[in-house]
PyMOL CGO cylinders between C-alpha atoms (Angstrom):
from pymol import cmd
from pymol.cgo import CYLINDER

trace = [
    CYLINDER, -39.19, 43.71, -53.64, -34.89, 43.08, -51.91, 0.3, 1, 1, 1, 1, 1, 1,
    CYLINDER, -34.89, 43.08, -51.91, -33.05, 46.12, -52.32, 0.3, 1, 1, 1, 1, 1, 1,
    CYLINDER, -33.05, 46.12, -52.32, -30.57, 44.46, -54.23, 0.3, 1, 1, 1, 1, 1, 1,
    CYLINDER, -30.57, 44.46, -54.23, -33.83, 44.02, -56.95, 0.3, 1, 1, 1, 1, 1, 1,
    CYLINDER, -33.83, 44.02, -56.95, -34.77, 47.93, -56.61, 0.3, 1, 1, 1, 1, 1, 1,
    CYLINDER, -34.77, 47.93, -56.61, -31.06, 48.80, -57.03, 0.3, 1, 1, 1, 1, 1, 1,
    CYLINDER, -31.06, 48.80, -57.03, -30.75, 46.47, -60.15, 0.3, 1, 1, 1, 1, 1, 1,
    CYLINDER, -30.75, 46.47, -60.15, -34.05, 48.14, -61.69, 0.3, 1, 1, 1, 1, 1, 1,
    CYLINDER, -34.05, 48.14, -61.69, -32.62, 51.89, -60.89, 0.3, 1, 1, 1, 1, 1, 1,
    CYLINDER, -32.62, 51.89, -60.89, -30.25, 51.00, -63.20, 0.3, 1, 1, 1, 1, 1, 1,
    CYLINDER, -30.25, 51.00, -63.20, -32.67, 50.54, -66.06, 0.3, 1, 1, 1, 1, 1, 1,
    CYLINDER, -32.67, 50.54, -66.06, -34.12, 53.93, -68.36, 0.3, 1, 1, 1, 1, 1, 1,
    CYLINDER, -34.12, 53.93, -68.36, -37.61, 55.07, -67.36, 0.3, 1, 1, 1, 1, 1, 1,
    CYLINDER, -37.61, 55.07, -67.36, -38.85, 53.49, -70.59, 0.3, 1, 1, 1, 1, 1, 1,
    CYLINDER, -38.85, 53.49, -70.59, -37.14, 50.31, -69.89, 0.3, 1, 1, 1, 1, 1, 1,
    CYLINDER, -37.14, 50.31, -69.89, -38.07, 49.71, -66.01, 0.3, 1, 1, 1, 1, 1, 1,
    CYLINDER, -38.07, 49.71, -66.01, -41.66, 50.96, -67.25, 0.3, 1, 1, 1, 1, 1, 1,
    CYLINDER, -41.66, 50.96, -67.25, -41.55, 48.21, -70.04, 0.3, 1, 1, 1, 1, 1, 1,
    CYLINDER, -41.55, 48.21, -70.04, -39.80, 45.52, -68.25, 0.3, 1, 1, 1, 1, 1, 1,
    CYLINDER, -39.80, 45.52, -68.25, -42.01, 46.06, -65.36, 0.3, 1, 1, 1, 1, 1, 1,
    CYLINDER, -42.01, 46.06, -65.36, -45.52, 46.34, -67.25, 0.3, 1, 1, 1, 1, 1, 1,
    CYLINDER, -45.52, 46.34, -67.25, -44.77, 43.23, -69.42, 0.3, 1, 1, 1, 1, 1, 1,
    CYLINDER, -44.77, 43.23, -69.42, -42.73, 40.66, -66.93, 0.3, 1, 1, 1, 1, 1, 1,
    CYLINDER, -42.73, 40.66, -66.93, -44.00, 41.48, -63.54, 0.3, 1, 1, 1, 1, 1, 1,
    CYLINDER, -44.00, 41.48, -63.54, -47.56, 42.46, -64.16, 0.3, 1, 1, 1, 1, 1, 1,
    CYLINDER, -47.56, 42.46, -64.16, -48.06, 40.28, -67.67, 0.3, 1, 1, 1, 1, 1, 1,
    CYLINDER, -48.06, 40.28, -67.67, -49.80, 43.39, -69.19, 0.3, 1, 1, 1, 1, 1, 1,
    CYLINDER, -49.80, 43.39, -69.19, -50.87, 43.30, -72.72, 0.3, 1, 1, 1, 1, 1, 1,
    CYLINDER, -50.87, 43.30, -72.72, -48.42, 44.70, -75.48, 0.3, 1, 1, 1, 1, 1, 1,
    CYLINDER, -48.42, 44.70, -75.48, -51.06, 47.51, -76.36, 0.3, 1, 1, 1, 1, 1, 1,
    CYLINDER, -51.06, 47.51, -76.36, -51.95, 48.77, -72.73, 0.3, 1, 1, 1, 1, 1, 1,
    CYLINDER, -51.95, 48.77, -72.73, -47.77, 48.73, -71.91, 0.3, 1, 1, 1, 1, 1, 1,
    CYLINDER, -47.77, 48.73, -71.91, -47.72, 50.66, -75.37, 0.3, 1, 1, 1, 1, 1, 1,
    CYLINDER, -47.72, 50.66, -75.37, -50.53, 53.10, -73.53, 0.3, 1, 1, 1, 1, 1, 1,
    CYLINDER, -50.53, 53.10, -73.53, -48.68, 53.52, -70.64, 0.3, 1, 1, 1, 1, 1, 1,
    CYLINDER, -48.68, 53.52, -70.64, -45.13, 53.88, -72.14, 0.3, 1, 1, 1, 1, 1, 1,
    CYLINDER, -45.13, 53.88, -72.14, -46.35, 56.43, -74.77, 0.3, 1, 1, 1, 1, 1, 1,
    CYLINDER, -46.35, 56.43, -74.77, -44.64, 54.28, -77.06, 0.3, 1, 1, 1, 1, 1, 1,
    CYLINDER, -44.64, 54.28, -77.06, -45.12, 51.79, -80.14, 0.3, 1, 1, 1, 1, 1, 1,
    CYLINDER, -45.12, 51.79, -80.14, -45.70, 47.82, -79.16, 0.3, 1, 1, 1, 1, 1, 1,
    CYLINDER, -45.70, 47.82, -79.16, -42.49, 46.92, -80.83, 0.3, 1, 1, 1, 1, 1, 1,
    CYLINDER, -42.49, 46.92, -80.83, -40.69, 49.84, -79.35, 0.3, 1, 1, 1, 1, 1, 1,
    CYLINDER, -40.69, 49.84, -79.35, -41.82, 48.56, -75.86, 0.3, 1, 1, 1, 1, 1, 1,
    CYLINDER, -41.82, 48.56, -75.86, -41.08, 45.00, -76.77, 0.3, 1, 1, 1, 1, 1, 1,
    CYLINDER, -41.08, 45.00, -76.77, -37.65, 46.28, -77.57, 0.3, 1, 1, 1, 1, 1, 1,
    CYLINDER, -37.65, 46.28, -77.57, -37.35, 48.26, -74.34, 0.3, 1, 1, 1, 1, 1, 1,
    CYLINDER, -37.35, 48.26, -74.34, -38.25, 45.26, -72.00, 0.3, 1, 1, 1, 1, 1, 1,
    CYLINDER, -38.25, 45.26, -72.00, -35.94, 42.86, -73.90, 0.3, 1, 1, 1, 1, 1, 1,
    CYLINDER, -35.94, 42.86, -73.90, -33.18, 45.48, -73.34, 0.3, 1, 1, 1, 1, 1, 1,
    CYLINDER, -33.18, 45.48, -73.34, -34.06, 45.90, -69.54, 0.3, 1, 1, 1, 1, 1, 1,
    CYLINDER, -34.06, 45.90, -69.54, -34.07, 42.03, -69.19, 0.3, 1, 1, 1, 1, 1, 1,
    CYLINDER, -34.07, 42.03, -69.19, -30.92, 41.64, -71.23, 0.3, 1, 1, 1, 1, 1, 1,
    CYLINDER, -30.92, 41.64, -71.23, -29.48, 44.44, -69.09, 0.3, 1, 1, 1, 1, 1, 1,
    CYLINDER, -29.48, 44.44, -69.09, -30.19, 42.97, -65.46, 0.3, 1, 1, 1, 1, 1, 1,
    CYLINDER, -30.19, 42.97, -65.46, -29.42, 39.30, -66.62, 0.3, 1, 1, 1, 1, 1, 1,
    CYLINDER, -29.42, 39.30, -66.62, -25.99, 40.83, -67.51, 0.3, 1, 1, 1, 1, 1, 1,
    CYLINDER, -25.99, 40.83, -67.51, -25.73, 42.41, -63.98, 0.3, 1, 1, 1, 1, 1, 1,
    CYLINDER, -25.73, 42.41, -63.98, -26.91, 39.13, -62.03, 0.3, 1, 1, 1, 1, 1, 1,
    CYLINDER, -26.91, 39.13, -62.03, -24.96, 37.03, -63.90, 0.3, 1, 1, 1, 1, 1, 1,
    CYLINDER, -24.96, 37.03, -63.90, -21.41, 39.15, -64.30, 0.3, 1, 1, 1, 1, 1, 1,
    CYLINDER, -21.41, 39.15, -64.30, -20.94, 41.11, -60.88, 0.3, 1, 1, 1, 1, 1, 1,
    CYLINDER, -20.94, 41.11, -60.88, -18.29, 43.81, -61.45, 0.3, 1, 1, 1, 1, 1, 1,
    CYLINDER, -18.29, 43.81, -61.45, -15.37, 43.55, -58.39, 0.3, 1, 1, 1, 1, 1, 1,
    CYLINDER, -15.37, 43.55, -58.39, -14.54, 47.19, -57.65, 0.3, 1, 1, 1, 1, 1, 1,
    CYLINDER, -14.54, 47.19, -57.65, -10.97, 46.66, -58.75, 0.3, 1, 1, 1, 1, 1, 1,
    CYLINDER, -10.97, 46.66, -58.75, -12.17, 45.71, -62.39, 0.3, 1, 1, 1, 1, 1, 1,
    CYLINDER, -12.17, 45.71, -62.39, -14.96, 48.78, -62.25, 0.3, 1, 1, 1, 1, 1, 1,
    CYLINDER, -14.96, 48.78, -62.25, -12.47, 51.17, -61.97, 0.3, 1, 1, 1, 1, 1, 1,
    CYLINDER, -12.47, 51.17, -61.97, -10.10, 49.88, -64.43, 0.3, 1, 1, 1, 1, 1, 1,
    CYLINDER, -10.10, 49.88, -64.43, -12.58, 49.97, -67.06, 0.3, 1, 1, 1, 1, 1, 1,
    CYLINDER, -12.58, 49.97, -67.06, -13.91, 53.47, -66.21, 0.3, 1, 1, 1, 1, 1, 1,
    CYLINDER, -13.91, 53.47, -66.21, -9.81, 54.50, -66.28, 0.3, 1, 1, 1, 1, 1, 1,
    CYLINDER, -9.81, 54.50, -66.28, -9.39, 53.15, -69.68, 0.3, 1, 1, 1, 1, 1, 1,
    CYLINDER, -9.39, 53.15, -69.68, -12.51, 54.69, -71.42, 0.3, 1, 1, 1, 1, 1, 1,
    CYLINDER, -12.51, 54.69, -71.42, -11.36, 57.71, -69.62, 0.3, 1, 1, 1, 1, 1, 1,
    CYLINDER, -11.36, 57.71, -69.62, -8.16, 57.49, -71.54, 0.3, 1, 1, 1, 1, 1, 1,
    CYLINDER, -8.16, 57.49, -71.54, -9.81, 56.03, -74.49, 0.3, 1, 1, 1, 1, 1, 1,
    CYLINDER, -9.81, 56.03, -74.49, -12.08, 59.84, -74.43, 0.3, 1, 1, 1, 1, 1, 1,
    CYLINDER, -12.08, 59.84, -74.43, -8.94, 61.60, -73.83, 0.3, 1, 1, 1, 1, 1, 1,
    CYLINDER, -8.94, 61.60, -73.83, -7.20, 59.80, -76.72, 0.3, 1, 1, 1, 1, 1, 1,
    CYLINDER, -7.20, 59.80, -76.72, -10.32, 60.42, -78.94, 0.3, 1, 1, 1, 1, 1, 1,
    CYLINDER, -10.32, 60.42, -78.94, -10.04, 57.11, -79.83, 0.3, 1, 1, 1, 1, 1, 1,
    CYLINDER, -10.04, 57.11, -79.83, -13.17, 55.63, -81.13, 0.3, 1, 1, 1, 1, 1, 1,
    CYLINDER, -13.17, 55.63, -81.13, -12.14, 52.13, -82.03, 0.3, 1, 1, 1, 1, 1, 1,
    CYLINDER, -12.14, 52.13, -82.03, -10.90, 51.80, -78.39, 0.3, 1, 1, 1, 1, 1, 1,
    CYLINDER, -10.90, 51.80, -78.39, -13.73, 53.71, -76.58, 0.3, 1, 1, 1, 1, 1, 1,
    CYLINDER, -13.73, 53.71, -76.58, -16.11, 51.11, -78.88, 0.3, 1, 1, 1, 1, 1, 1,
    CYLINDER, -16.11, 51.11, -78.88, -14.14, 48.24, -77.55, 0.3, 1, 1, 1, 1, 1, 1,
    CYLINDER, -14.14, 48.24, -77.55, -15.30, 49.21, -74.28, 0.3, 1, 1, 1, 1, 1, 1,
    CYLINDER, -15.30, 49.21, -74.28, -18.42, 49.13, -74.59, 0.3, 1, 1, 1, 1, 1, 1,
    CYLINDER, -18.42, 49.13, -74.59, -20.99, 46.48, -74.27, 0.3, 1, 1, 1, 1, 1, 1,
    CYLINDER, -20.99, 46.48, -74.27, -22.80, 45.99, -77.97, 0.3, 1, 1, 1, 1, 1, 1,
    CYLINDER, -22.80, 45.99, -77.97, -26.42, 47.22, -76.41, 0.3, 1, 1, 1, 1, 1, 1,
    CYLINDER, -26.42, 47.22, -76.41, -24.63, 50.33, -74.49, 0.3, 1, 1, 1, 1, 1, 1,
    CYLINDER, -24.63, 50.33, -74.49, -26.83, 53.25, -73.57, 0.3, 1, 1, 1, 1, 1, 1,
    CYLINDER, -26.83, 53.25, -73.57, -25.82, 57.02, -73.02, 0.3, 1, 1, 1, 1, 1, 1,
    CYLINDER, -25.82, 57.02, -73.02, -28.56, 59.03, -70.94, 0.3, 1, 1, 1, 1, 1, 1,
    CYLINDER, -28.56, 59.03, -70.94, -27.72, 62.51, -71.22, 0.3, 1, 1, 1, 1, 1, 1,
    CYLINDER, -27.72, 62.51, -71.22, -29.53, 65.08, -68.10, 0.3, 1, 1, 1, 1, 1, 1,
    CYLINDER, -29.53, 65.08, -68.10, -29.46, 68.38, -69.59, 0.3, 1, 1, 1, 1, 1, 1,
    CYLINDER, -29.46, 68.38, -69.59, -32.40, 69.18, -66.95, 0.3, 1, 1, 1, 1, 1, 1,
    CYLINDER, -32.40, 69.18, -66.95, -33.75, 71.62, -70.04, 0.3, 1, 1, 1, 1, 1, 1,
    CYLINDER, -33.75, 71.62, -70.04, -31.27, 73.91, -68.68, 0.3, 1, 1, 1, 1, 1, 1,
    CYLINDER, -31.27, 73.91, -68.68, -27.97, 72.83, -71.08, 0.3, 1, 1, 1, 1, 1, 1,
    CYLINDER, -27.97, 72.83, -71.08, -28.57, 71.61, -75.03, 0.3, 1, 1, 1, 1, 1, 1,
    CYLINDER, -28.57, 71.61, -75.03, -28.50, 67.99, -75.08, 0.3, 1, 1, 1, 1, 1, 1,
    CYLINDER, -28.50, 67.99, -75.08, -29.81, 65.01, -76.30, 0.3, 1, 1, 1, 1, 1, 1,
    CYLINDER, -29.81, 65.01, -76.30, -33.15, 63.94, -74.89, 0.3, 1, 1, 1, 1, 1, 1,
    CYLINDER, -33.15, 63.94, -74.89, -33.56, 60.58, -75.34, 0.3, 1, 1, 1, 1, 1, 1,
    CYLINDER, -33.56, 60.58, -75.34, -31.16, 57.83, -74.43, 0.3, 1, 1, 1, 1, 1, 1,
    CYLINDER, -31.16, 57.83, -74.43, -28.75, 56.55, -77.27, 0.3, 1, 1, 1, 1, 1, 1,
    CYLINDER, -28.75, 56.55, -77.27, -28.04, 53.35, -77.71, 0.3, 1, 1, 1, 1, 1, 1,
    CYLINDER, -28.04, 53.35, -77.71, -25.51, 50.94, -79.51, 0.3, 1, 1, 1, 1, 1, 1,
    CYLINDER, -25.51, 50.94, -79.51, -22.03, 51.17, -79.09, 0.3, 1, 1, 1, 1, 1, 1,
    CYLINDER, -22.03, 51.17, -79.09, -21.53, 52.86, -82.25, 0.3, 1, 1, 1, 1, 1, 1,
    CYLINDER, -21.53, 52.86, -82.25, -23.96, 55.86, -81.50, 0.3, 1, 1, 1, 1, 1, 1,
    CYLINDER, -23.96, 55.86, -81.50, -22.87, 55.79, -78.15, 0.3, 1, 1, 1, 1, 1, 1,
    CYLINDER, -22.87, 55.79, -78.15, -18.94, 56.40, -78.84, 0.3, 1, 1, 1, 1, 1, 1,
    CYLINDER, -18.94, 56.40, -78.84, -20.10, 59.64, -81.24, 0.3, 1, 1, 1, 1, 1, 1,
    CYLINDER, -20.10, 59.64, -81.24, -21.94, 60.48, -78.39, 0.3, 1, 1, 1, 1, 1, 1,
    CYLINDER, -21.94, 60.48, -78.39, -19.47, 60.63, -76.05, 0.3, 1, 1, 1, 1, 1, 1,
    CYLINDER, -19.47, 60.63, -76.05, -16.70, 61.90, -77.99, 0.3, 1, 1, 1, 1, 1, 1,
    CYLINDER, -16.70, 61.90, -77.99, -18.97, 64.94, -79.53, 0.3, 1, 1, 1, 1, 1, 1,
    CYLINDER, -18.97, 64.94, -79.53, -19.91, 65.72, -75.30, 0.3, 1, 1, 1, 1, 1, 1,
    CYLINDER, -19.91, 65.72, -75.30, -15.90, 65.74, -74.94, 0.3, 1, 1, 1, 1, 1, 1,
    CYLINDER, -15.90, 65.74, -74.94, -14.64, 67.62, -78.23, 0.3, 1, 1, 1, 1, 1, 1,
    CYLINDER, -14.64, 67.62, -78.23, -14.30, 71.38, -79.57, 0.3, 1, 1, 1, 1, 1, 1,
    CYLINDER, -14.30, 71.38, -79.57, -14.12, 73.34, -76.28, 0.3, 1, 1, 1, 1, 1, 1,
    CYLINDER, -14.12, 73.34, -76.28, -10.33, 74.62, -75.43, 0.3, 1, 1, 1, 1, 1, 1,
    CYLINDER, -10.33, 74.62, -75.43, -9.50, 73.72, -71.72, 0.3, 1, 1, 1, 1, 1, 1,
    CYLINDER, -9.50, 73.72, -71.72, -11.76, 70.84, -71.47, 0.3, 1, 1, 1, 1, 1, 1,
    CYLINDER, -11.76, 70.84, -71.47, -10.18, 68.06, -68.68, 0.3, 1, 1, 1, 1, 1, 1,
    CYLINDER, -10.18, 68.06, -68.68, -11.35, 64.77, -68.23, 0.3, 1, 1, 1, 1, 1, 1,
    CYLINDER, -11.35, 64.77, -68.23, -10.81, 63.08, -64.65, 0.3, 1, 1, 1, 1, 1, 1,
    CYLINDER, -10.81, 63.08, -64.65, -11.82, 59.96, -62.66, 0.3, 1, 1, 1, 1, 1, 1,
    CYLINDER, -11.82, 59.96, -62.66, -13.21, 60.67, -59.56, 0.3, 1, 1, 1, 1, 1, 1,
    CYLINDER, -13.21, 60.67, -59.56, -15.82, 59.10, -56.80, 0.3, 1, 1, 1, 1, 1, 1,
    CYLINDER, -15.82, 59.10, -56.80, -19.14, 59.12, -58.25, 0.3, 1, 1, 1, 1, 1, 1,
    CYLINDER, -19.14, 59.12, -58.25, -22.34, 57.45, -56.26, 0.3, 1, 1, 1, 1, 1, 1,
    CYLINDER, -22.34, 57.45, -56.26, -19.42, 55.76, -53.91, 0.3, 1, 1, 1, 1, 1, 1,
    CYLINDER, -19.42, 55.76, -53.91, -17.79, 54.28, -57.85, 0.3, 1, 1, 1, 1, 1, 1,
    CYLINDER, -17.79, 54.28, -57.85, -15.14, 55.31, -60.03, 0.3, 1, 1, 1, 1, 1, 1,
    CYLINDER, -15.14, 55.31, -60.03, -16.62, 58.21, -62.41, 0.3, 1, 1, 1, 1, 1, 1,
    CYLINDER, -16.62, 58.21, -62.41, -15.67, 60.68, -64.80, 0.3, 1, 1, 1, 1, 1, 1,
    CYLINDER, -15.67, 60.68, -64.80, -15.83, 64.26, -64.05, 0.3, 1, 1, 1, 1, 1, 1,
    CYLINDER, -15.83, 64.26, -64.05, -15.71, 66.64, -66.96, 0.3, 1, 1, 1, 1, 1, 1,
    CYLINDER, -15.71, 66.64, -66.96, -14.41, 70.28, -66.85, 0.3, 1, 1, 1, 1, 1, 1,
    CYLINDER, -14.41, 70.28, -66.85, -14.37, 73.40, -69.02, 0.3, 1, 1, 1, 1, 1, 1,
    CYLINDER, -14.37, 73.40, -69.02, -11.85, 75.55, -67.19, 0.3, 1, 1, 1, 1, 1, 1,
    CYLINDER, -11.85, 75.55, -67.19, -12.37, 75.52, -64.09, 0.3, 1, 1, 1, 1, 1, 1,
    CYLINDER, -12.37, 75.52, -64.09, -16.13, 74.78, -63.91, 0.3, 1, 1, 1, 1, 1, 1,
    CYLINDER, -16.13, 74.78, -63.91, -17.75, 70.86, -63.34, 0.3, 1, 1, 1, 1, 1, 1,
    CYLINDER, -17.75, 70.86, -63.34, -19.77, 70.77, -66.77, 0.3, 1, 1, 1, 1, 1, 1,
    CYLINDER, -19.77, 70.77, -66.77, -20.73, 67.06, -66.37, 0.3, 1, 1, 1, 1, 1, 1,
    CYLINDER, -20.73, 67.06, -66.37, -20.35, 64.49, -64.06, 0.3, 1, 1, 1, 1, 1, 1,
    CYLINDER, -20.35, 64.49, -64.06, -20.71, 60.75, -65.46, 0.3, 1, 1, 1, 1, 1, 1,
    CYLINDER, -20.71, 60.75, -65.46, -21.63, 57.64, -64.10, 0.3, 1, 1, 1, 1, 1, 1,
    CYLINDER, -21.63, 57.64, -64.10, -20.86, 53.95, -65.43, 0.3, 1, 1, 1, 1, 1, 1,
    CYLINDER, -20.86, 53.95, -65.43, -22.92, 51.05, -65.13, 0.3, 1, 1, 1, 1, 1, 1,
    CYLINDER, -22.92, 51.05, -65.13, -20.08, 48.35, -65.88, 0.3, 1, 1, 1, 1, 1, 1,
    CYLINDER, -20.08, 48.35, -65.88, -20.78, 44.21, -66.22, 0.3, 1, 1, 1, 1, 1, 1,
    CYLINDER, -20.78, 44.21, -66.22, -18.07, 42.23, -66.49, 0.3, 1, 1, 1, 1, 1, 1,
    CYLINDER, -18.07, 42.23, -66.49, -15.30, 44.20, -68.69, 0.3, 1, 1, 1, 1, 1, 1,
    CYLINDER, -15.30, 44.20, -68.69, -18.04, 46.76, -70.87, 0.3, 1, 1, 1, 1, 1, 1,
    CYLINDER, -18.04, 46.76, -70.87, -19.80, 49.52, -70.15, 0.3, 1, 1, 1, 1, 1, 1,
    CYLINDER, -19.80, 49.52, -70.15, -23.53, 48.67, -70.29, 0.3, 1, 1, 1, 1, 1, 1,
    CYLINDER, -23.53, 48.67, -70.29, -25.18, 51.97, -69.15, 0.3, 1, 1, 1, 1, 1, 1,
    CYLINDER, -25.18, 51.97, -69.15, -23.71, 55.85, -69.16, 0.3, 1, 1, 1, 1, 1, 1,
    CYLINDER, -23.71, 55.85, -69.16, -25.22, 58.17, -66.84, 0.3, 1, 1, 1, 1, 1, 1,
    CYLINDER, -25.22, 58.17, -66.84, -24.16, 62.11, -68.06, 0.3, 1, 1, 1, 1, 1, 1,
    CYLINDER, -24.16, 62.11, -68.06, -25.44, 64.66, -65.49, 0.3, 1, 1, 1, 1, 1, 1,
    CYLINDER, -25.44, 64.66, -65.49, -24.93, 67.95, -67.52, 0.3, 1, 1, 1, 1, 1, 1,
    CYLINDER, -24.93, 67.95, -67.52, -27.90, 69.76, -65.69, 0.3, 1, 1, 1, 1, 1, 1,
    CYLINDER, -27.90, 69.76, -65.69, -26.12, 73.13, -63.62, 0.3, 1, 1, 1, 1, 1, 1,
    CYLINDER, -26.12, 73.13, -63.62, -28.64, 72.42, -60.96, 0.3, 1, 1, 1, 1, 1, 1,
    CYLINDER, -28.64, 72.42, -60.96, -27.95, 69.27, -59.86, 0.3, 1, 1, 1, 1, 1, 1,
    CYLINDER, -27.95, 69.27, -59.86, -23.76, 70.40, -60.61, 0.3, 1, 1, 1, 1, 1, 1,
    CYLINDER, -23.76, 70.40, -60.61, -24.16, 73.35, -58.07, 0.3, 1, 1, 1, 1, 1, 1,
    CYLINDER, -24.16, 73.35, -58.07, -22.97, 70.64, -55.40, 0.3, 1, 1, 1, 1, 1, 1,
    CYLINDER, -22.97, 70.64, -55.40, -19.83, 69.63, -57.60, 0.3, 1, 1, 1, 1, 1, 1,
    CYLINDER, -19.83, 69.63, -57.60, -19.07, 73.09, -58.42, 0.3, 1, 1, 1, 1, 1, 1,
    CYLINDER, -19.07, 73.09, -58.42, -19.12, 74.33, -55.11, 0.3, 1, 1, 1, 1, 1, 1,
    CYLINDER, -19.12, 74.33, -55.11, -16.87, 71.87, -53.58, 0.3, 1, 1, 1, 1, 1, 1,
    CYLINDER, -16.87, 71.87, -53.58, -14.45, 73.00, -56.67, 0.3, 1, 1, 1, 1, 1, 1,
    CYLINDER, -14.45, 73.00, -56.67, -14.42, 76.35, -55.24, 0.3, 1, 1, 1, 1, 1, 1,
    CYLINDER, -14.42, 76.35, -55.24, -13.64, 75.41, -51.79, 0.3, 1, 1, 1, 1, 1, 1,
    CYLINDER, -13.64, 75.41, -51.79, -10.89, 73.10, -52.81, 0.3, 1, 1, 1, 1, 1, 1,
    CYLINDER, -10.89, 73.10, -52.81, -8.58, 76.59, -53.97, 0.3, 1, 1, 1, 1, 1, 1,
]
cmd.load_cgo(trace, "trace")
């Protein structure tokens, strides 16, 4: 497989990737895919379809870095303003958010699907704590968002953008994975 295909597959959730590869690439029977993925046949069909849609969108609508940056900055602004309608308008209808708390931070353990539910999840993550700030910053070579509670980095959020909409959001809240971010913030002082 080419590096581009591997990188595209890496943007899918583990369950989407498994269902898509086992179903579409290896042609396995639905029952076998369900047994391997640990979900029902219907859920696996939906995962594979979502994976197909996501990959097709990425391949047919590549996003230039400037557009990606514009969309992420608009998402940040909608989050800071706590504007659910604006935030939802920036998300693809079948957007997905993944939370990584590493078992150390209480967060949702399953991906959240759909623009309405993703909006609610993001705004909940960012609400209710005094001293919460949200900044745009380079995350994995593209514009992402860094959430700070006071001086501490509490979350790093990367976004996959296709065209003018966010397809997937990856929110890392696991303190072990944020050590580097917090160490860098301490060194900047």
